[in-house]
C-alpha positions in Angstrom: 19.6 -19.5 -65.3 19.3 -17.0 -62.7 17.5 -18.2 -59.3 13.8 -18.0 -59.2 13.3 -16.4 -55.5 9.8 -17.4 -53.9 9.6 -13.7 -52.5 6.4 -11.6 -54.1 7.9 -8.7 -55.2 5.7 -6.1 -53.4 4.6 -3.0 -54.9 5.8 1.0 -54.0 2.5 2.2 -52.7 2.4 -1.5 -50.9 5.6 -1.6 -49.4 5.2 1.4 -48.2 2.1 1.4 -46.7 3.2 -2.0 -44.8 5.8 -0.1 -43.4 3.7 2.9 -42.3 1.1 -0.3 -40.2 4.7 -2.1 -38.9 5.8 1.1 -37.8 2.4 2.5 -36.0 2.4 -0.5 -34.5 5.9 -0.4 -32.9 4.9 2.6 -31.7 2.0 1.4 -30.3 3.8 -0.9 -28.5 6.9 1.7 -27.6 3.9 3.2 -25.5 2.6 0.4 -23.9 5.4 -0.2 -22.5 5.4 3.4 -21.2 2.4 3.0 -19.5 3.1 -0.2 -18.5 6.4 1.3 -16.4 3.8 4.0 -15.0 1.6 1.2 -14.0 4.3 -1.1 -11.5 5.5 2.9 -10.2 1.9 3.0 -9.6 1.6 -0.4 -7.7 4.9 0.4 -5.7 4.1 3.2 -4.4 0.7 1.5 -3.3 2.9 -1.3 -2.2 4.9 1.5 -0.3 2.5 3.6 1.6 1.0 -0.2 2.6 4.2 -1.6 4.3 5.3 1.9 5.8 2.0 2.8 7.9 1.3 -1.5 8.8 5.4 -1.2 9.6 5.4 2.2 11.8 2.1 1.0 13.3 2.3 -2.6 13.9 5.3 -4.3 13.1 8.9 -3.3 11.7 9.8 -6.3 9.7 6.5 -5.5 7.6 9.4 -2.6 6.4 11.9 -5.2 4.9 8.9 -7.0 3.4 8.5 -3.3 1.5 12.4 -3.0 0.9 12.1 -6.7 -0.9 8.8 -5.1 -2.5 10.7 -1.7 -4.4 13.3 -4.0 -5.6 11.2 -6.8 -7.2 9.2 -3.6 -8.6 12.6 -1.9 -9.5 13.8 -4.9 -11.5 9.8 -5.1 -12.9 10.4 -1.6 -14.5 13.4 -2.5 -15.9 12.8 -5.5 -17.6 10.2 -4.3 -19.2 11.6 -1.2 -20.3 14.8 -3.2 -21.3 12.0 -5.3 -23.5 11.6 -1.7 -25.2 15.5 -1.3 -26.9 14.3 -4.4 -29.1 11.0 -2.3 -30.6 13.4 0.5 -30.9 16.2 -1.2 -33.4 13.0 -1.7 -35.4 11.8 1.5 -35.4 15.3 2.7 -36.1 15.5 0.6 -39.1 12.0 2.0 -41.0 12.9 5.8 -39.8 16.1 5.4 -41.3 15.1 3.3 -44.9 12.8 6.9 -44.6 14.9 9.1 -43.8 17.8 7.9 -46.3 15.4 7.2 -49.2 15.7 3.6 -49.3 12.3 3.0 -48.3 11.8 1.1 -51.4 14.4 -1.9 -50.9 13.5 -1.9 -46.9 12.2 -5.2 -45.9 8.5 -5.2 -44.7 7.2 -6.5 -41.7 10.3 -8.1 -39.8 9.4 -7.0 -36.1 10.5 -11.0 -35.4 13.3 -11.4 -37.0 14.8 -7.8 -36.4 14.1 -8.3 -32.4 15.7 -11.8 -32.3 18.8 -10.7 -34.3 19.5 -7.5 -32.3 19.0 -10.1 -28.7 21.6 -12.4 -30.3 24.4 -9.7 -30.5 22.6 -7.6 -26.9 20.5 -10.4 -25.0 19.0 -9.3 -22.3 18.7 -5.1 -21.3 17.1 -5.1 -18.0 20.1 -4.3 -16.0 21.2 -1.8 -18.3 18.1 -0.5 -17.7 18.1 -0.8 -14.3 20.2 2.1 -13.4 17.8 4.9 -15.1 16.4 7.6 -13.8 13.0 7.1 -15.3 13.7 3.2 -13.7 15.3 3.2 -10.5 12.8 5.7 -9.3 10.7 5.4 -6.6 11.7 1.8 -6.7 15.3 3.0 -5.3 13.6 6.2 -3.2 11.3 3.2 -1.7 14.2 0.5 -0.5 16.4 3.1 1.0 13.1 4.5 3.2 12.6 1.0 4.1 15.5 0.7 5.2 16.6 3.7 6.9 13.0 3.5 9.0 13.4 -0.4 9.6 16.9 0.3 11.4 15.5 2.9 13.3 
């Protein structure tokens, strides 16, 4: 006697709709991470201008605060961008299922399980993303400027 599955069978319309909704949600998450990256860059530049101005006008030790802040913002942005990797895996899975015509076999609503499986495989992606241009600019330049001005 065949084993009974607890997973409900979905109609093609329901499956396609759920995959579409999941895809759109993931795209919004992915775009939100880019938005957070821009916010982090804005804060980094604001803090840099304040610390460089204060360091030049009053105490040059403040430039070291700017240096440390630039490194912290760099790490923070790379961490957020590293999180986007895990969303992109599921986005690619859904796209491949539609491109290959296998969307009827693709199980919808698998963000967490895909995320967990990928994290187990590749671990944290922060360090990898630290050395991408989208993450290290302007933070590295700010850090270098702060150090140069401190030692002048």
